C-alpha positions in Angstrom: 62.1 -40.9 104.8 61.7 -44.7 104.7 60.5 -46.3 108.0 62.8 -49.4 108.5 60.0 -51.2 110.4 57.4 -50.7 107.7 56.8 -53.5 105.3 58.0 -52.4 101.8 57.7 -55.6 99.8 54.8 -58.0 100.3 52.5 -60.3 98.4 49.4 -58.4 97.4 47.4 -61.6 97.4 47.8 -62.0 101.1 47.6 -58.3 102.0 45.1 -55.6 101.2 46.3 -52.0 100.7 44.2 -49.3 102.1 44.6 -46.1 100.2 43.6 -43.5 102.8 41.9 -40.2 102.1 45.1 -38.4 103.5 47.2 -40.1 100.7 48.8 -42.8 102.9 49.0 -46.4 101.6 48.7 -48.8 104.5 49.1 -52.6 104.1 46.4 -54.6 106.0 46.9 -58.3 106.5 44.2 -60.3 104.8 43.0 -63.8 105.7 39.8 -65.8 106.0 38.5 -63.5 108.8 39.4 -60.2 107.0 35.8 -59.0 106.5 34.8 -59.9 110.1 37.8 -58.0 111.4 37.2 -55.2 109.0 33.6 -54.6 110.2 34.8 -53.8 113.7 37.6 -51.3 112.7 36.3 -47.8 111.9 39.7 -46.6 110.7 39.5 -49.2 107.8 36.3 -47.6 106.5 38.0 -44.6 104.9 39.5 -44.5 101.4 39.9 -47.4 99.0 41.1 -51.0 99.2 43.4 -52.6 96.6 43.7 -56.3 96.4 44.7 -59.0 94.1 43.8 -62.7 94.3 44.0 -65.9 92.3 40.6 -66.8 90.9 40.3 -70.6 90.6 36.6 -71.1 91.1 33.4 -69.1 90.6 32.5 -66.8 93.4 29.9 -68.3 95.8 28.4 -64.9 96.5 27.2 -61.9 94.7 28.6 -58.6 96.0 28.0 -54.9 95.7 29.6 -51.7 96.9 27.0 -49.1 97.8 29.6 -46.4 98.6 31.5 -46.4 95.3 32.3 -48.0 92.0 34.6 -51.0 91.8 37.5 -51.3 89.3 38.3 -54.8 88.2 41.5 -55.4 86.3 42.5 -58.9 85.0 46.2 -59.6 85.2 46.1 -63.1 83.7 43.7 -65.9 82.8 40.1 -65.4 81.8 37.0 -64.5 83.8 33.4 -63.4 83.2 32.0 -60.7 85.4 28.3 -61.2 85.9 26.4 -58.1 86.7 22.7 -57.6 87.5 21.0 -55.1 85.2 17.4 -54.5 86.0 15.7 -58.0 86.0 18.5 -59.7 84.0 22.2 -60.5 84.1 24.9 -59.2 81.8 28.2 -61.0 81.1 31.4 -58.9 80.8 34.3 -61.1 79.5 37.7 -60.1 80.8 41.0 -61.3 79.3 44.5 -60.3 80.4 45.0 -56.5 80.6 41.2 -55.9 80.3 39.4 -53.9 83.0 35.9 -52.9 83.8 34.1 -50.6 86.2 31.2 -52.0 88.1 29.0 -49.0 89.1 28.2 -48.3 92.7 25.5 -50.5 94.1 25.5 -53.0 91.2 25.5 -56.7 92.2 28.3 -58.6 90.6 30.3 -61.9 90.8 33.1 -63.7 89.0 32.8 -66.8 86.8 36.2 -68.3 86.1 36.8 -69.4 82.5 40.5 -70.0 83.0 42.4 -69.7 86.3 43.2 -66.0 86.7 44.6 -63.3 88.8 42.4 -60.3 89.4 43.2 -56.9 90.8 40.4 -54.8 92.3 40.1 -51.3 93.8 36.9 -50.5 95.7 35.7 -48.1 98.4 36.7 -49.4 101.8 33.3 -49.1 103.5 30.1 -50.8 102.7 30.7 -54.1 100.9 27.5 -56.3 100.9 27.2 -59.9 99.9 24.5 -62.5 99.2 24.8 -66.2 98.2 24.5 -66.9 94.5 21.4 -69.1 95.2 19.5 -66.3 96.9 17.5 -64.3 94.4 17.4 -60.6 95.1 14.4 -59.2 96.9 12.2 -57.1 94.7 10.2 -54.2 96.0 6.5 -54.9 96.2 4.4 -53.0 93.7 2.1 -50.5 95.1 
């Protein structure tokens, strides 16, 4: 049965959808404070998040998802996904209808070649970020 109060149609760019482990799909309002709000809500840590957003400038941060792989699907435009592999970076070029899977724990970011719209599915819990300028810390050799 359809709940008349439940939002049925919404803009995915302004709303995340949490795919819960019990099979429910729950819209979660996005916004500039989403990740700060997200951190304090244990119920948002389960399942996966689906989002879509316009990509008009390069990401200012690297990010990684230590709790699961990330699926990135390009709807329109052109982007490069930069991933760190060992001590180097690898470029994965995406064009419309191309997708890539960024493995769990791999640092990645988006470089915009042509304004784009990107859809992503990631585990809800555990996103980490660091500024692009900050080089990753390497483990001291023993």
